[in-house]
C-alpha positions as CSV (number, residue, x, y, z in Angstrom):
1,M,-76.1,-24.4,34.0
2,N,-77.0,-23.5,30.4
3,S,-80.6,-23.4,28.8
4,T,-80.1,-26.8,27.2
5,E,-79.1,-28.4,30.6
6,L,-81.9,-26.7,32.3
7,E,-84.5,-28.1,29.9
8,S,-83.0,-31.7,30.1
9,V,-83.3,-31.3,34.0
10,K,-86.7,-30.0,33.9
11,A,-87.7,-33.0,31.5
12,E,-86.2,-35.5,33.8
13,L,-88.0,-34.2,36.7
14,G,-91.2,-34.1,34.8
15,R,-90.7,-37.8,33.9
16,L,-90.1,-38.7,37.4
17,T,-93.1,-37.0,38.5
18,D,-95.3,-38.6,36.0
19,A,-93.9,-42.0,36.8
20,F,-94.8,-41.4,40.5
21,F,-98.4,-40.3,39.7
22,R,-98.8,-43.3,37.3
23,A,-97.8,-45.7,40.4
24,V,-100.1,-44.2,42.7
25,S,-103.1,-43.2,40.5
26,F,-105.6,-46.1,40.0
27,E,-109.3,-46.7,39.8
28,E,-111.3,-47.6,43.0
29,G,-110.8,-51.4,43.5
30,A,-107.7,-51.8,41.4
31,T,-104.2,-52.7,42.7
32,P,-101.6,-49.9,41.9
33,P,-98.3,-50.6,40.6
34,C,-96.5,-49.8,43.9
35,E,-93.3,-51.5,42.8
36,D,-92.8,-48.7,40.2
37,I,-92.3,-46.4,43.2
38,H,-89.0,-47.8,44.0
39,A,-87.5,-46.7,40.6
40,V,-88.1,-43.1,41.2
41,F,-87.2,-42.8,44.8
42,I,-84.0,-42.8,46.6
43,E,-83.7,-45.8,48.9
44,A,-84.4,-43.8,52.0
45,G,-87.1,-41.6,50.2
46,L,-90.2,-40.2,52.3
47,L,-93.7,-40.6,51.0
48,I,-95.8,-38.4,53.4
49,K,-99.5,-38.1,53.8
50,N,-100.8,-34.6,53.8
51,S,-104.0,-34.4,55.7
52,G,-104.5,-30.7,56.1
53,A,-107.7,-29.0,55.2
54,A,-106.4,-28.0,51.7
55,P,-105.1,-30.3,49.2
56,G,-101.5,-30.2,48.7
57,I,-98.7,-32.0,46.6
58,S,-95.0,-31.2,47.3
59,T,-92.0,-32.9,45.9
60,R,-88.2,-32.9,46.6
61,F,-85.7,-34.1,44.1
62,I,-81.9,-35.0,44.4
63,L,-79.3,-35.7,41.9
64,T,-77.7,-38.9,42.5
65,P,-74.9,-40.7,40.9
66,L,-77.6,-42.6,39.0
67,G,-79.5,-39.5,37.9
68,W,-82.3,-37.5,39.4
69,K,-84.6,-39.3,42.0
70,I,-87.4,-38.2,44.3
71,S,-86.3,-37.9,48.1
72,A,-89.6,-36.8,49.3
73,M,-93.1,-36.6,48.4
74,G,-96.1,-35.2,50.2
75,W,-99.6,-35.6,49.0
76,D,-103.2,-35.7,49.7
77,D,-105.8,-37.9,48.4
78,E,-108.8,-36.9,46.6
79,R,-112.1,-37.8,48.6
80,P,-115.5,-36.5,48.9
81,G,-115.4,-32.7,49.8
82,L,-111.6,-32.4,48.7
83,R,-110.7,-32.4,45.1
84,I,-107.3,-31.6,43.8
85,P,-107.5,-29.2,40.9
86,E,-106.5,-30.1,37.4
87,P,-103.2,-28.7,36.3
88,G,-103.4,-25.7,34.0
């Protein structure tokens, strides 16, 4: 894979990740656009609640005939006493 192709893949995986977080990030009392999750996951995709002591997010991607999709996502919700750090 050349550097142009690699940058294209990174951009697509970033787009998928951003789309996922837009679908599950919402203010308390609001309704998330959960139907948007179906657009970024494979049909048999897994969404796994991580309930460990430390917050964690992990993602697995797969290249399908229709392009890159998420095959599995593990996450943990922020809550009192558990805050997911800002990236960067």
